[in-house]
N, C-alpha and C positions, 0 to 999 in steps of 0.2 A: 473307492467306496469307503465310507465310515459308518459307524454304528450310532444310531440315534439313541442317546442314553435314556431318554424318557420312555421310549417304547421297546428298546432292545432290538429293533429291526434295522437292516442295512438301509442307508440312504445315500443317494449320489451327491457328491459334493460339488457345488457349483463354482467354488473358488478355484482361480488359477494360480494362486499364490503358493510359494514353497512352504513346507512345514515351519521352517524358522520365521519366515514372514508372517505366517498366522500367529505364531507365539508372540512375536513382537508387536503384532497388529499393524504392520506397515506393508505398503505395497512394494513394487520392485524398486521404487526410488525413494521410499519414505514418504514424506509429506510434499514432495516436489510438485505433484500434479496440481494442487490448489494454488500454490504459489506461482506456478507457470501461468494459470488462468488469471489470477489477480494481476500479474504483470502484464498480461496482454490486454485485460479490461481497462486498467489504468492507462495503458499506452493509447488505446483507442480514445478514451476520455480526453487525454491530453491533446491528441491530434484534432479532436473536434473543438476543443476550447481555445487552442492556440491562436486562431484568427480573431476571435473577440477580444482576447487578452492583449494581443498586439495593438488592436484598434484603441483599446482603453489606455494603454501605456502611451500610444502616440498622442491621445487626447490630453494626457497629463503633463506632457513634456512642455516645459517653459511656464508651468502654472505655480503659483504659490500655494501655500496650505489651504487658504480659503477656496481657491479654484479647484484644488484636488478634492476637498471636502464636498464641494457641490457636485462634481462628476461622480464621486463614490457614493453620494447620498441617494443615487438612484437605486431602488431594491434590485432591479435587473443586473446592473453593473456589479453590485456588491455580491450578488449571488454567483455570478460568473466567476469573479475573482476568488471567492471562497471555494467554489468546486475545483477551480484550478490549483489552488494552494493545497487542498486536501488530497487530491489525486496526485499531484507531483510529489508531495511528501511521502505518501504511501508508495509510489513507484520507486522513489529514491531508496526507501527503506528496504524493499524487497530486492532491488537490484544490488545494493550493497551487501545484503546478507548472502546472496547467492555467490558473490565474489568472495566473501570471508570464508564461507563454508567450502568453496572449491580450492582455495589457495592457501588457507592457514592449516598447518598440521598439528600444531600444538593445541591440545584439547582445552586446557585452561585459558590460554590466550584467545583461542577461538570464541569461547563462552564470554569472556570480558568484551571482545570486540563486538560480538553480536548485541550484547546488552548496551554497550555504548552507542552502537548504531541506532538502536531503538530509542535510547533517550535523546540522542541527537535530533533524530528525525521528528520526535514528538515536540521538542523544544522549538525547532524551526517552524513546524506547523502551528503551534500555539501562539508563538510570537507574531507570526504573519496573520493568523486569524484575528488576534486581538488588535493589530494595527488596522486591518481593514474594518473591523466592527467599530473601532473608535473613530476612524475617519468617516464611515458611512452614517454614524449617529450624529455627527457634527459636534461632538464634545471635545 
């Protein structure tokens, strides 16, 4: 039980967090729950998108740039490829961040590695999105 400061009356606490967790505003594992669910959601998205992406890649095999532009010019194909790129880059970022957080013990090096991971993931995603948009627009 804690005291409700606005009314001075005792109220029952509905939180199951420790006092230190309440002070830090973290759950039992910090912010890992949202990362866990984002990792699972992107994993499901990648599972659903892999078959159409493989079909597109197989259609692109042996084609020149004009043929690839024609295939990627379809809005449906471009959207599927963009969704795959975004979800795979996000999935990659979260996965590498978990590995960095779990296995790097030097806090400064860990911070630098997490920042580099974020920049690298964003660069890969942006370059890939730019390539798909450029190819799909026919420019």
